FIZAKOL-684596 format. One record per atom (N, C-alpha, C): residue in one letter; atom name; x, z, y. Coordinates in Angstrom, 3 decimals. Layout:
! residues N
@residu: A, atome: CA, x: X, z: Z, y: Y
...
***
This chain:
! residues 104
@residu: M, atome: N, x: 0.962, z: -0.165, y: -1.093
@residu: M, atome: CA, x: 0.027, z: -0.125, y: 0.349
@residu: M, atome: C, x: 0.844, z: -0.060, y: 1.288
@residu: N, atome: N, x: 0.543, z: -0.864, y: 2.137
@residu: N, atome: CA, x: 1.400, z: -1.156, y: 3.289
@residu: N, atome: C, x: 0.711, z: -0.101, y: 4.510
@residu: G, atome: N, x: 1.399, z: -0.258, y: 5.675
@residu: G, atome: CA, x: 1.182, z: 0.758, y: 6.879
@residu: G, atome: C, x: -0.112, z: 0.112, y: 7.390
@residu: Q, atome: N, x: -0.564, z: -1.240, y: 7.425
@residu: Q, atome: CA, x: -1.735, z: -1.713, y: 7.835
@residu: Q, atome: C, x: -2.853, z: -1.593, y: 6.848
@residu: Q, atome: N, x: -2.656, z: -1.481, y: 5.357
@residu: Q, atome: CA, x: -3.801, z: -0.878, y: 4.506
@residu: Q, atome: C, x: -4.138, z: 0.620, y: 4.916
@residu: I, atome: N, x: -3.155, z: 1.340, y: 5.137
@residu: I, atome: CA, x: -3.329, z: 2.986, y: 5.307
@residu: I, atome: C, x: -4.004, z: 2.914, y: 6.596
@residu: Q, atome: N, x: -3.788, z: 2.515, y: 7.580
@residu: Q, atome: CA, x: -4.503, z: 2.773, y: 8.892
@residu: Q, atome: C, x: -5.653, z: 2.265, y: 8.657
@residu: K, atome: N, x: -6.161, z: 1.116, y: 8.253
@residu: K, atome: CA, x: -7.481, z: 0.635, y: 7.892
@residu: K, atome: C, x: -8.359, z: 1.632, y: 7.082
@residu: Q, atome: N, x: -7.640, z: 2.342, y: 6.056
@residu: Q, atome: CA, x: -8.250, z: 3.364, y: 5.329
@residu: Q, atome: C, x: -8.582, z: 4.642, y: 6.092
@residu: V, atome: N, x: -7.813, z: 4.899, y: 6.870
@residu: V, atome: CA, x: -7.609, z: 6.188, y: 7.692
@residu: V, atome: C, x: -8.902, z: 5.916, y: 8.866
@residu: S, atome: N, x: -8.723, z: 4.743, y: 9.221
@residu: S, atome: CA, x: -9.952, z: 4.487, y: 10.276
@residu: S, atome: C, x: -11.407, z: 4.511, y: 9.603
@residu: E, atome: N, x: -11.357, z: 4.146, y: 8.337
@residu: E, atome: CA, x: -12.797, z: 4.112, y: 7.598
@residu: E, atome: C, x: -13.239, z: 5.487, y: 7.117
@residu: G, atome: N, x: -12.160, z: 6.275, y: 7.291
@residu: G, atome: CA, x: -12.524, z: 7.755, y: 6.714
@residu: G, atome: C, x: -11.818, z: 7.779, y: 5.274
@residu: V, atome: N, x: -11.168, z: 8.414, y: 5.033
@residu: V, atome: CA, x: -10.210, z: 8.568, y: 3.837
@residu: V, atome: C, x: -10.446, z: 9.873, y: 3.156
@residu: D, atome: N, x: -10.629, z: 9.901, y: 1.876
@residu: D, atome: CA, x: -10.742, z: 11.431, y: 1.496
@residu: D, atome: C, x: -9.325, z: 11.976, y: 1.716
@residu: M, atome: N, x: -9.337, z: 13.231, y: 2.069
@residu: M, atome: CA, x: -7.940, z: 14.141, y: 2.461
@residu: M, atome: C, x: -6.868, z: 13.843, y: 1.222
@residu: A, atome: N, x: -7.363, z: 13.682, y: -0.062
@residu: A, atome: CA, x: -6.225, z: 13.797, y: -1.143
@residu: A, atome: C, x: -5.708, z: 12.444, y: -0.999
@residu: D, atome: N, x: -6.099, z: 11.319, y: -0.314
@residu: D, atome: CA, x: -5.589, z: 10.099, y: -0.280
@residu: D, atome: C, x: -4.889, z: 9.599, y: 0.890
@residu: K, atome: N, x: -4.700, z: 10.729, y: 1.885
@residu: K, atome: CA, x: -4.067, z: 10.578, y: 3.100
@residu: K, atome: C, x: -2.584, z: 10.835, y: 2.892
@residu: L, atome: N, x: -1.790, z: 10.016, y: 3.596
@residu: L, atome: CA, x: -0.130, z: 10.067, y: 3.330
@residu: L, atome: C, x: 0.455, z: 10.241, y: 4.757
@residu: Q, atome: N, x: 1.648, z: 10.828, y: 4.672
@residu: Q, atome: CA, x: 2.560, z: 11.115, y: 5.752
@residu: Q, atome: C, x: 3.744, z: 10.112, y: 5.474
@residu: M, atome: N, x: 3.849, z: 9.706, y: 6.779
@residu: M, atome: CA, x: 5.147, z: 8.612, y: 6.631
@residu: M, atome: C, x: 6.520, z: 9.656, y: 7.310
@residu: V, atome: N, x: 7.433, z: 9.693, y: 6.276
@residu: V, atome: CA, x: 8.650, z: 10.372, y: 6.783
@residu: V, atome: C, x: 9.771, z: 9.517, y: 6.782
@residu: C, atome: N, x: 11.037, z: 9.984, y: 7.452
@residu: C, atome: CA, x: 12.227, z: 9.130, y: 6.963
@residu: C, atome: C, x: 12.726, z: 9.678, y: 5.888
@residu: S, atome: N, x: 13.387, z: 8.405, y: 5.250
@residu: S, atome: CA, x: 13.860, z: 8.494, y: 3.738
@residu: S, atome: C, x: 15.165, z: 9.308, y: 3.709
@residu: T, atome: N, x: 15.725, z: 9.493, y: 5.034
@residu: T, atome: CA, x: 17.259, z: 9.616, y: 5.049
@residu: T, atome: C, x: 17.083, z: 11.216, y: 5.343
@residu: C, atome: N, x: 16.497, z: 11.776, y: 6.439
@residu: C, atome: CA, x: 16.210, z: 13.060, y: 6.779
@residu: C, atome: C, x: 14.982, z: 13.908, y: 6.500
@residu: G, atome: N, x: 13.954, z: 13.233, y: 6.284
@residu: G, atome: CA, x: 12.805, z: 13.763, y: 6.003
@residu: G, atome: C, x: 11.785, z: 13.943, y: 7.111
@residu: S, atome: N, x: 12.323, z: 13.575, y: 8.182
@residu: S, atome: CA, x: 11.432, z: 13.948, y: 9.486
@residu: S, atome: C, x: 10.234, z: 12.982, y: 9.751
@residu: T, atome: N, x: 9.068, z: 13.498, y: 10.310
@residu: T, atome: CA, x: 8.063, z: 13.018, y: 10.359
@residu: T, atome: C, x: 8.085, z: 12.001, y: 11.970
@residu: E, atome: N, x: 9.235, z: 11.965, y: 12.406
@residu: E, atome: CA, x: 9.288, z: 11.615, y: 13.647
@residu: E, atome: C, x: 9.890, z: 9.997, y: 13.718
@residu: V, atome: N, x: 8.921, z: 9.194, y: 12.813
@residu: V, atome: CA, x: 9.178, z: 7.776, y: 12.416
@residu: V, atome: C, x: 8.535, z: 6.958, y: 13.128
@residu: R, atome: N, x: 8.875, z: 5.754, y: 13.558
@residu: R, atome: CA, x: 8.296, z: 4.537, y: 14.356
@residu: R, atome: C, x: 8.455, z: 3.357, y: 13.867
@residu: R, atome: N, x: 7.484, z: 2.414, y: 13.936
@residu: R, atome: CA, x: 7.691, z: 1.154, y: 13.427
@residu: R, atome: C, x: 7.323, z: 0.238, y: 14.571
@residu: D, atome: N, x: 7.930, z: -1.147, y: 14.472
@residu: D, atome: CA, x: 7.756, z: -1.821, y: 15.631
@residu: D, atome: C, x: 6.295, z: -2.553, y: 15.361
@residu: A, atome: N, x: 5.510, z: -3.076, y: 16.192
@residu: A, atome: CA, x: 4.252, z: -3.581, y: 16.222
@residu: A, atome: C, x: 3.696, z: -4.256, y: 17.184
@residu: D, atome: N, x: 2.814, z: -4.784, y: 17.168
@residu: D, atome: CA, x: 2.171, z: -5.769, y: 18.102
@residu: D, atome: C, x: 0.801, z: -5.198, y: 18.566
@residu: A, atome: N, x: 0.208, z: -4.995, y: 19.861
@residu: A, atome: CA, x: -1.105, z: -4.773, y: 19.970
@residu: A, atome: C, x: -1.608, z: -5.413, y: 21.344
@residu: A, atome: N, x: -2.771, z: -5.720, y: 21.197
@residu: A, atome: CA, x: -3.673, z: -6.473, y: 21.832
@residu: A, atome: C, x: -4.750, z: -5.814, y: 22.824
@residu: W, atome: N, x: -4.885, z: -6.010, y: 23.959
@residu: W, atome: CA, x: -5.861, z: -5.434, y: 24.905
@residu: W, atome: C, x: -7.324, z: -5.616, y: 24.460
@residu: N, atome: N, x: -8.132, z: -4.501, y: 24.276
@residu: N, atome: CA, x: -9.493, z: -4.860, y: 24.135
@residu: N, atome: C, x: -10.168, z: -4.453, y: 25.375
@residu: P, atome: N, x: -10.791, z: -5.240, y: 26.268
@residu: P, atome: CA, x: -11.306, z: -4.960, y: 27.367
@residu: P, atome: C, x: -12.573, z: -4.343, y: 27.255
@residu: E, atome: N, x: -13.190, z: -4.539, y: 26.206
@residu: E, atome: CA, x: -14.568, z: -3.510, y: 25.789
@residu: E, atome: C, x: -14.197, z: -2.120, y: 25.905
@residu: K, atome: N, x: -13.370, z: -1.834, y: 24.926
@residu: K, atome: CA, x: -13.000, z: -0.569, y: 24.674
@residu: K, atome: C, x: -12.004, z: 0.152, y: 25.733
@residu: Q, atome: N, x: -11.125, z: -0.796, y: 26.695
@residu: Q, atome: CA, x: -10.316, z: -0.229, y: 27.416
@residu: Q, atome: C, x: -8.994, z: 0.501, y: 26.764
@residu: A, atome: N, x: -8.600, z: -0.261, y: 25.679
@residu: A, atome: CA, x: -7.462, z: 0.414, y: 25.085
@residu: A, atome: C, x: -6.842, z: -0.655, y: 24.298
@residu: W, atome: N, x: -5.542, z: -0.266, y: 23.990
@residu: W, atome: CA, x: -4.604, z: -1.073, y: 23.235
@residu: W, atome: C, x: -5.059, z: -1.170, y: 21.768
@residu: E, atome: N, x: -5.256, z: -1.867, y: 20.899
@residu: E, atome: CA, x: -5.373, z: -2.064, y: 19.526
@residu: E, atome: C, x: -4.328, z: -2.648, y: 18.829
@residu: L, atome: N, x: -3.988, z: -2.002, y: 17.826
@residu: L, atome: CA, x: -2.822, z: -2.350, y: 16.819
@residu: L, atome: C, x: -3.314, z: -3.857, y: 16.057
@residu: V, atome: N, x: -2.420, z: -4.903, y: 16.350
@residu: V, atome: CA, x: -2.580, z: -6.164, y: 15.657
@residu: V, atome: C, x: -1.799, z: -6.165, y: 14.178
@residu: T, atome: N, x: -0.736, z: -5.809, y: 14.446
@residu: T, atome: CA, x: 0.286, z: -5.848, y: 13.084
@residu: T, atome: C, x: 1.426, z: -5.064, y: 13.418
@residu: T, atome: N, x: 2.139, z: -4.718, y: 12.325
@residu: T, atome: CA, x: 3.095, z: -3.817, y: 12.055
@residu: T, atome: C, x: 4.292, z: -4.393, y: 11.452
@residu: Y, atome: N, x: 5.423, z: -4.468, y: 11.834
@residu: Y, atome: CA, x: 6.523, z: -5.052, y: 11.167
@residu: Y, atome: C, x: 7.246, z: -3.958, y: 10.447
@residu: D, atome: N, x: 8.356, z: -4.555, y: 9.519
@residu: D, atome: CA, x: 9.066, z: -3.807, y: 8.777
@residu: D, atome: C, x: 10.126, z: -2.841, y: 9.367
@residu: N, atome: N, x: 10.409, z: -3.308, y: 10.422
@residu: N, atome: CA, x: 11.657, z: -2.597, y: 11.305
@residu: N, atome: C, x: 11.175, z: -1.205, y: 11.537
@residu: A, atome: N, x: 11.984, z: -0.074, y: 11.180
@residu: A, atome: CA, x: 11.417, z: 1.367, y: 11.559
@residu: A, atome: C, x: 12.546, z: 1.973, y: 11.851
@residu: T, atome: N, x: 12.301, z: 3.077, y: 12.656
@residu: T, atome: CA, x: 13.704, z: 3.890, y: 13.362
@residu: T, atome: C, x: 12.950, z: 5.336, y: 13.180
@residu: C, atome: N, x: 14.214, z: 6.165, y: 13.261
@residu: C, atome: CA, x: 13.768, z: 7.535, y: 13.227
@residu: C, atome: C, x: 14.294, z: 8.359, y: 14.359
@residu: E, atome: N, x: 13.467, z: 9.006, y: 15.218
@residu: E, atome: CA, x: 13.937, z: 9.876, y: 16.550
@residu: E, atome: C, x: 14.872, z: 10.634, y: 16.021
@residu: D, atome: N, x: 14.705, z: 11.541, y: 14.858
@residu: D, atome: CA, x: 15.666, z: 12.542, y: 14.842
@residu: D, atome: C, x: 17.077, z: 11.875, y: 14.371
@residu: C, atome: N, x: 17.175, z: 10.768, y: 13.336
@residu: C, atome: CA, x: 18.465, z: 10.105, y: 13.164
@residu: C, atome: C, x: 19.163, z: 9.279, y: 14.120
@residu: E, atome: N, x: 17.901, z: 9.017, y: 15.114
@residu: E, atome: CA, x: 18.335, z: 8.145, y: 16.303
@residu: E, atome: C, x: 18.883, z: 6.831, y: 15.753
@residu: G, atome: N, x: 18.057, z: 6.293, y: 14.994
@residu: G, atome: CA, x: 18.439, z: 4.685, y: 14.471
@residu: G, atome: C, x: 17.567, z: 4.248, y: 13.621
@residu: E, atome: N, x: 17.970, z: 3.041, y: 12.791
@residu: E, atome: CA, x: 16.958, z: 2.551, y: 11.773
@residu: E, atome: C, x: 16.843, z: 3.397, y: 10.677
@residu: C, atome: N, x: 15.633, z: 3.367, y: 10.193
@residu: C, atome: CA, x: 15.615, z: 3.853, y: 8.876
@residu: C, atome: C, x: 14.560, z: 3.521, y: 7.922
@residu: S, atome: N, x: 14.697, z: 3.722, y: 6.597
@residu: S, atome: CA, x: 13.444, z: 3.301, y: 5.729
@residu: S, atome: C, x: 12.352, z: 4.510, y: 5.787
@residu: I, atome: N, x: 11.325, z: 4.257, y: 5.686
@residu: I, atome: CA, x: 10.033, z: 5.119, y: 5.791
@residu: I, atome: C, x: 9.720, z: 5.238, y: 4.209
@residu: K, atome: N, x: 9.646, z: 6.632, y: 3.985
@residu: K, atome: CA, x: 8.856, z: 6.916, y: 2.562
@residu: K, atome: C, x: 7.588, z: 7.703, y: 2.792
@residu: E, atome: N, x: 6.582, z: 7.150, y: 1.974
@residu: E, atome: CA, x: 5.357, z: 7.793, y: 2.085
@residu: E, atome: C, x: 5.058, z: 9.038, y: 1.141
@residu: I, atome: N, x: 4.675, z: 10.127, y: 1.463
@residu: I, atome: CA, x: 4.507, z: 11.157, y: 0.784
@residu: I, atome: C, x: 3.194, z: 11.640, y: 1.135
@residu: P, atome: N, x: 2.510, z: 12.634, y: 0.232
@residu: P, atome: CA, x: 1.062, z: 13.160, y: 0.435
@residu: P, atome: C, x: 0.945, z: 13.961, y: 1.782
@residu: Y, atome: N, x: -0.087, z: 13.636, y: 2.521
@residu: Y, atome: CA, x: -0.127, z: 14.446, y: 3.626
@residu: Y, atome: C, x: -0.836, z: 15.915, y: 3.278
@residu: I, atome: N, x: -0.202, z: 16.913, y: 3.717
@residu: I, atome: CA, x: -0.562, z: 17.936, y: 3.745
@residu: I, atome: C, x: -0.724, z: 18.930, y: 4.925
@residu: P, atome: N, x: -1.903, z: 18.916, y: 5.579
@residu: P, atome: CA, x: -1.922, z: 19.736, y: 6.835
@residu: P, atome: C, x: -1.600, z: 21.036, y: 7.004
@residu: A, atome: N, x: -1.189, z: 21.418, y: 8.103
@residu: A, atome: CA, x: -0.597, z: 22.840, y: 8.416
@residu: A, atome: C, x: -1.881, z: 23.703, y: 8.461
@residu: P, atome: N, x: -1.900, z: 24.910, y: 7.835
@residu: P, atome: CA, x: -3.065, z: 25.756, y: 8.028
@residu: P, atome: C, x: -3.045, z: 26.174, y: 9.432
@residu: P, atome: N, x: -4.467, z: 26.496, y: 10.098
@residu: P, atome: CA, x: -4.630, z: 26.913, y: 11.546
@residu: P, atome: C, x: -3.532, z: 28.459, y: 11.503
@residu: D, atome: N, x: -3.274, z: 28.572, y: 12.642
@residu: D, atome: CA, x: -2.914, z: 29.947, y: 13.063
@residu: D, atome: C, x: -4.503, z: 30.944, y: 13.435
@residu: P, atome: N, x: -4.619, z: 31.900, y: 12.451
@residu: P, atome: CA, x: -5.768, z: 32.616, y: 12.856
@residu: P, atome: C, x: -5.608, z: 33.506, y: 14.156
@residu: S, atome: N, x: -4.325, z: 33.889, y: 14.553
@residu: S, atome: CA, x: -4.337, z: 34.588, y: 15.768
@residu: S, atome: C, x: -4.193, z: 34.127, y: 17.231
@residu: C, atome: N, x: -4.384, z: 32.388, y: 17.014
@residu: C, atome: CA, x: -4.650, z: 31.809, y: 18.243
@residu: C, atome: C, x: -5.659, z: 31.238, y: 18.618
@residu: S, atome: N, x: -6.200, z: 30.990, y: 19.779
@residu: S, atome: CA, x: -7.553, z: 30.613, y: 20.206
@residu: S, atome: C, x: -7.408, z: 30.075, y: 21.594
@residu: D, atome: N, x: -8.419, z: 29.298, y: 21.835
@residu: D, atome: CA, x: -8.375, z: 28.579, y: 22.982
@residu: D, atome: C, x: -7.822, z: 29.177, y: 24.412
@residu: S, atome: N, x: -8.583, z: 30.884, y: 24.287
@residu: S, atome: CA, x: -8.492, z: 31.574, y: 25.484
@residu: S, atome: C, x: -6.882, z: 32.092, y: 25.453
@residu: D, atome: N, x: -6.359, z: 31.868, y: 24.247
@residu: D, atome: CA, x: -4.892, z: 32.584, y: 24.258
@residu: D, atome: C, x: -3.818, z: 31.688, y: 24.639
@residu: C, atome: N, x: -3.963, z: 30.330, y: 24.270
@residu: C, atome: CA, x: -3.206, z: 29.445, y: 24.382
@residu: C, atome: C, x: -3.468, z: 28.017, y: 25.011
@residu: P, atome: N, x: -3.213, z: 27.546, y: 26.326
@residu: P, atome: CA, x: -3.675, z: 26.420, y: 27.134
@residu: P, atome: C, x: -3.758, z: 25.195, y: 26.131
@residu: D, atome: N, x: -2.681, z: 25.094, y: 25.103
@residu: D, atome: CA, x: -2.377, z: 23.795, y: 24.434
@residu: D, atome: C, x: -3.286, z: 24.050, y: 23.150
@residu: C, atome: N, x: -3.952, z: 24.848, y: 22.788
@residu: C, atome: CA, x: -4.231, z: 25.151, y: 21.366
@residu: C, atome: C, x: -5.905, z: 24.752, y: 21.380
@residu: K, atome: N, x: -6.308, z: 24.090, y: 20.174
@residu: K, atome: CA, x: -7.465, z: 23.714, y: 19.930
@residu: K, atome: C, x: -7.780, z: 24.349, y: 18.360
@residu: N, atome: N, x: -8.652, z: 25.256, y: 18.172
@residu: N, atome: CA, x: -8.976, z: 25.778, y: 16.799
@residu: N, atome: C, x: -7.920, z: 26.123, y: 15.961
@residu: G, atome: N, x: -6.836, z: 26.794, y: 16.718
@residu: G, atome: CA, x: -5.481, z: 27.342, y: 15.954
@residu: G, atome: C, x: -4.423, z: 26.480, y: 15.785
@residu: K, atome: N, x: -4.363, z: 25.308, y: 16.457
@residu: K, atome: CA, x: -3.432, z: 24.341, y: 16.474
@residu: K, atome: C, x: -2.937, z: 23.905, y: 17.854
@residu: C, atome: N, x: -1.737, z: 23.741, y: 18.188
@residu: C, atome: CA, x: -1.272, z: 23.447, y: 19.375
@residu: C, atome: C, x: -1.183, z: 21.786, y: 19.573
@residu: T, atome: N, x: -1.940, z: 21.310, y: 20.561
@residu: T, atome: CA, x: -2.423, z: 20.162, y: 20.558
@residu: T, atome: C, x: -1.069, z: 19.175, y: 21.098
@residu: T, atome: N, x: 0.152, z: 19.996, y: 21.687
@residu: T, atome: CA, x: 0.748, z: 19.253, y: 21.990
@residu: T, atome: C, x: 1.954, z: 18.871, y: 20.951
@residu: D, atome: N, x: 1.987, z: 19.539, y: 19.869
@residu: D, atome: CA, x: 2.818, z: 19.348, y: 18.635
@residu: D, atome: C, x: 1.932, z: 20.066, y: 17.209
@residu: P, atome: N, x: 1.180, z: 19.013, y: 16.567
@residu: P, atome: CA, x: 0.443, z: 19.318, y: 15.689
@residu: P, atome: C, x: 1.016, z: 20.127, y: 14.618
@residu: L, atome: N, x: 2.449, z: 20.028, y: 14.336
@residu: L, atome: CA, x: 2.865, z: 20.959, y: 13.437
@residu: L, atome: C, x: 3.588, z: 22.072, y: 13.959
@residu: F, atome: N, x: 3.238, z: 22.503, y: 14.923
@residu: F, atome: CA, x: 3.482, z: 23.784, y: 15.685
@residu: F, atome: C, x: 2.286, z: 24.913, y: 15.722
@residu: D, atome: N, x: 2.474, z: 26.075, y: 14.927
@residu: D, atome: CA, x: 1.486, z: 26.893, y: 15.199
@residu: D, atome: C, x: 1.639, z: 27.657, y: 16.281
@residu: C, atome: N, x: 0.514, z: 27.719, y: 17.010
@residu: C, atome: CA, x: 0.564, z: 28.404, y: 18.297
@residu: C, atome: C, x: 0.863, z: 29.838, y: 18.451
@residu: P, atome: N, x: 1.357, z: 30.499, y: 19.333
@residu: P, atome: CA, x: 1.989, z: 31.747, y: 19.463
@residu: P, atome: C, x: 0.570, z: 32.633, y: 19.649
@residu: E, atome: N, x: 0.973, z: 33.867, y: 19.245
@residu: E, atome: CA, x: -0.133, z: 34.824, y: 19.295
@residu: E, atome: C, x: -0.382, z: 35.449, y: 20.981
***
């Protein structure tokens, strides 16, 4: 399954057991990027992904990489954090960094 097929499945609603996380095959970082083309949709007033290419980079390795697909496992929410405690928090998860549990 390629990135386009995965994106289509995610946008159509995929069972959580079928979701994937893309990681750098060298360091395991989730901070991976892929070259792509996007087209402007004037009705939605947003860029829409048209295609993705094979070239990938890792922000942590600071260079080209291979992307590995692993099962997606969401981090559990931090029960000690709430909207009133943390301005970046929504339901116990930091909106600026989804892998970061908000502080108490």
